[in-house]
N, C-alpha and C positions, 0 to 999 in steps of 0.2 A: 501424421501430425505436423502442424505448421510451427512457425516461430511465434513466440509469445508476443502479444500486442497489448494486453491489459492485465494488470495484477491488482488483486485485492490483498491488502496487508492488514492483518489483525495484530495490533501491537499489545504487548503485555509486559510484565516486569522482567522476565528473563528469557522467555521463548516466544518467538513470533510465528504466526501461521501465515503462509504464503499460498495464494491460489491464483494461478495464471492461466489465461485462455488465449487462443489464437484468434485471428480475425473472423473465423467461422463460429466461435464460441465453444470450441472443443477444448477440454481441459488438457493443458500441456505441462503444468507444474502444480503439484500439491505437496507442500514441504513444510517442515518445522525447522526454524533457524534460530540459533541462540543470538542474543542481543549483540554479543561481541562479533558475530560473523555476518550481520545484516549488510553492512556497506560492502564487504567483500563479495557477498552473494550478488548484489545489484551491479557491482563493477563488471561481473562476468556476463551480464545480460545485455542484449541490444536495447536501445532506447525504446521505452514503452510508457504507456499511461499507467500511473499507480494511484489507486484509491486507498486512502487511510481512514480508519474509523475516526470519528470526531471525539477527541478527548484532549486533555491538556498536553500530554506528551506528543500528540500528533503535530503540534506546532514545532516542537524540537526536531522531529524526524522529517518534517516537510520543509524546513528552512532551505532556501536556495544554496547555501554554502555546504549543505550535507548531500545535495543531489549530485549524482554521478551523471555527467553529461548536461543536456539542455532540456528545455520543455517544461520547466516547473510552472504550475498553475495553482495559485492559492485561493481559488474561488469557492463559493458555496454551491453545492449541487442542488438543483431545483427538484422539487417533488420529494425530498427526504424529510420525514417527520422527526422532530426532536421529542424524545420522551419527556413527559411532564409529570412531576411528582404530585400525588394526590394531596390536597390540603389536609392539615391536621396532623 
């Protein structure tokens, strides 16, 4: 197993799901972390790319002053479809 290079973060009210892969795409982290322990968890990791689901609280967690280290990118991913509610 290699060092984590990319993390997918599913944010929720109290427990976050973390899925991390190395540069080969092999799963190296699959973990549940409480909201109170999220920053502590990321502080122990090497610098890596983190993808967060698009929701209002993603702006809170993705702010540069919350990021541990460097490399914050607040762009929109291309090719990602936004769900649209049916009329009526």
